[in-house]
N, C-alpha and C positions, 0 to 999 in steps of 0.2 A: 503494500499500499505505499502510494505517496500522498501525504497529507499537507494541506497547507492550512496553518492558524495564525487567524488575524488577531492582533491585538496581544499576542503571547509574550511579550516582553514585560507585561503587567502581573499583578498577583495572581489571578486565577489561571490564567491562560499557560503563563510560564511554569506553575506548579505541574499543568496538565502535560506540557511538553517534556519537562525532566521526569516525571514519571514513566511516560511512555517511552522513551528513549532507553530508559532504565529496565525496561521489559516488566512494568509492575501490573499490566494488565494481560499478562500471560502469552500467550501465543502471538496475540495481535501485534506484533513487532513489526514499526514501518520500515520500508527500505529507503526513504527519505521524509524528512521534516522540513518545510519552509514557513518561518516565521515571518510575516508582514506588519510591521508595526512603525507608528510614526515616531515613536519615542519622544513623546511629549514628559512633562514632568511624572506621570504616573508609569511610564516604560522605561526599564533599566536593562541593559544589555546583560550586564553582571547577574541578573535572574536567571539566565540561561547557560546550560553547561559550555564549557570550551574544549574543542580539541575532537568532538564526536563528527565525523566526516559525512555523517547521515543529514547533519544540521546545516541549513542555511539561513541566515538573517537578513531579510531586507528591509531598510530604512524607506517607509513608503505609508500613503494615507488611501484608506478604503474606499475613499471618495474619487480617486484617481482612477477614471476609467482606462485610460490608456495603460498605464502600469500594470491594470490587473489582466488587462488583454496581453500582456506579456507574460505576467509570472503565472497564471491559472493554467493553461492548456500543460497536459502531461499530469496533472494532480487527479487523483481517484476520488479525494474526499475534502470536503473542507468543515474545520470547526471555527465558527465565527465568536469570538472573544470582543473584538475591538469596538468599545464604546468609551462615552464621557458617562460616570458613573457616580459622581459624589452630589447628594442631593443639595448640598449647602450651596455649591457653586452653581448649580441648575436655578436656585433661587435668584441668586445676584444676577444672572443673565443667560437666558436659555439657548441662545441662538447656537453654540457649538453644540448644543446635544442634538439639537433638532438636524442640524448638518450632518454630525457624526453617525448618530443612532438610527434616523430614518435614511437619509439621502445615500450614507454611506451603504447600510444593508442593502438598499435597493440597487446600488450601483456594483455592489459585489454579488449579487443574486443574478443579475443581469449578465454580468461577465461569466459566472458559473453555467448560467444555460447557454451561452454561446460557445463555452471550451466544452462543453459536453461533460460536466463532472458530475459523477455518479452520485454523490452523497453528500448533503450538507446538514450539521446541526447547527442550529442559532441560540445561543445561550441568552436568557433573557434573567427576569426577576419576579418575585412574588408582589413587587411593589406597583405591578400593573392593575392589580386587584382594587388597588385602594385601601380602604381600612374595615376591618371587621371585629364586631364588637363581641361576638359570641358565633364558636363553632368554628369550621376552617374551609379554607376556599377549595373547590375542586376546578378540574381543567375545564367545567362547563361554565364556571362563573363569569358573570360578566366584566369587561374591563372598564373599571372607574378610576384613573389614574387621577392622584393629588397635585403631585409636584411636577414642573417642566421636565425633570429627568424621567419620572415613572410614565408620563404622556408620551414622550420619545420612544421609550422602550415599547410601551403598547403600539405605538404605529409601526415600529420596526417589526412587531410581532404579525400584524397585520398585512405588511408587506411580505413577509416569508410566508403566509398563508397564501396570498395571491397568487405569487410565484409557484407555488404547488399547485393551486386549482387552476390557474389559467395556463403555464407552461410543463406543467407534470413533473416540476423540479421535485426530487426525492429528497424533501427537508422535513425535519422534526425541530421542534421548540422545547427547551428546557427553561423552567422557572425556579428560581431556586430563593431558598430563605438567606438571611444575612450569613455570610462567610465570613470566618476567622482563620488565623494561621500566620505562619512566617511568610516574611516577605510583602506583607501588605503595606500600603502606603501609610504613613504615620496622619493623614488627614482623617482617616476612618475611626470610628469609636475605639477600640480595643487598642489599637495600637497607639493613638493619640493619648488614652488614656494612659497606657503603661509608660509610655516615653516622657510624657509630662512628670509622672511620679518617680522617674527614675533620675529626673532631672532635678527634683526638688521642687516642682511646680505644682499649683494647684489644678483640678481638673474640672471643666465646664460641664454641668448638667443641665439640661433643659428643662426648663419648668418645674413640675412636681416629680418627674422621674417616673411616673405611670406609664409612659409610653411602651409598650410590649412588642418583644421581636423573638423570633425562632432563630437559634443560632446553629450553624453547619460547619462543621472543620471543611477547610479547603479540599481535602484529601479524598474525603466521603462525597464532596460533590463532583470532582474530576473522575471518581470512579463509576458515578452516575452518568455523567456526559460521555463516557465511553461506551457504557452499556446501550445508551440511547443509539451511539455512533454507530455500533456494532449490529443492535437489533431492533432498534426502533422503527414504529412503522411511519411511513410518511404521510405528512398532514396532520400529524399528531402533536400534542401539548402532552409534557410530561412533568408534573410537579416534584420537585426534589426538595424534602425538608429531613429535620431530625427529630422532631417532637421536644427538643430542648428549648421551653419558652421562658424567657424572664422578662422582668420589668428593667427599665434602664438604672432604676434605682438597685436593683437586686443585683445585676451586673456588676456596677459601681463599687458596690460592697464586696463582691469576690474579687474584684482587681487590686482594692485597697488591701484585703488580706494577705494576696499574693505578693504586694509590693513592700508589706510591711508598715504602710500607713495608716492613720487616723481618719475619722470622719471630718477632721478640720481641714484636710486637703481637698474638699470639695467645695465649690463655688457654685450657687445656683444662677442661672443666667436665664433670659427672657427665652421663651419657646419660640421654634423656629415657626416661620409661616406655614401654615397649611400641613402641619406636623400630623402624620396620621397616628392613631393611637395604638392600634393593635395589628399584628400580621399573623397568620397561621396557615400553614398549608395541611390539605388532606393529599398525601402522597400514596394512597393505596394503590394507584394504576402503575407506577413504576416498580412498586413492590411485588404485586401480583403477576404483571405481565413479563418483568423483565429480571426479578428474583434481587433487587436492590434492597439493601438495608445499610443504614451507618454503622460503622464499626467505632468511631472515635467518640468515647464517653467525654461528656462537656466537660467535667471538672478536670480529668488529665489532661485534656486537649488546650485547656485554657492555661493550665498551670506550665507546659511545655512552650506555649506560645510566650507567655511572659518569661521564661527561662531565655527565649530565643532572642527575644530584644534586648535581654541583659546582656546577654553574651554576643551581642552583634551591633554595638553601637555605631561603629563607623559605616553601616549601612543606612541606618535611621536619619543620622545626622548627615549625610549626603543627600538625603531624599528630598 
């Protein structure tokens, strides 16, 4: 298999590529992997392995149709990670999110059709569903996004569906809960709180801290993506969750304990505009169809993540 992974110098994509090249997914070893990444602030070449002759890294934009026309031919499959993904940045300005997430997805899928690519997985987010007070979203739940980021990802999901329905492209969509793990940019909640505490700085907790999220280790997420790539059905959406749901206040308390800090290190800040109260996924579909189950228990995964940031200050201080 010759695979193209877009945006794979970032957090989730680089974990997937490292795992794939290391043989973590069994017999599905690629003959070649091409990473196409714009290498913005969130992409880091150091996140990817050196010295593996199967790996090619190309600096480029998924909105560049001419570049995609050159790169895509000869690839059997695409995993599309490339996206602007930080909600706070999208609140400050949504233009880059619509461009990369919607136009970039359309440009990529158009190029995939023209190049005769056999298989595509489009990586999305649970945030496209909006907020849910009780219960959990299924793949049939309506898309009710509330942030410019989430709306741009919902738009990209609809573009992917259209390319399946109109062009017959073999594309599946994954929607995951909040990820955590090593190599995550320190603008996101867990690494930001951990690195702040390691630097002796207080952590900013939005509002009353009641906002609730489901947390998924990046390794479990990437295994799910590969299962969908290998055995997922065309035109289908697969939710990927963990069942580990915490309020932001509960998560903050756990991070404080792991960093040896007290409650005085928390500062309350004004809540974010349009801040969704709760996310929760029903992922029974991927569990029943593809045999997915998370393996990383949250307590241990969070502890190892905190230890990674403690042991790698050079990485996050340069980010």
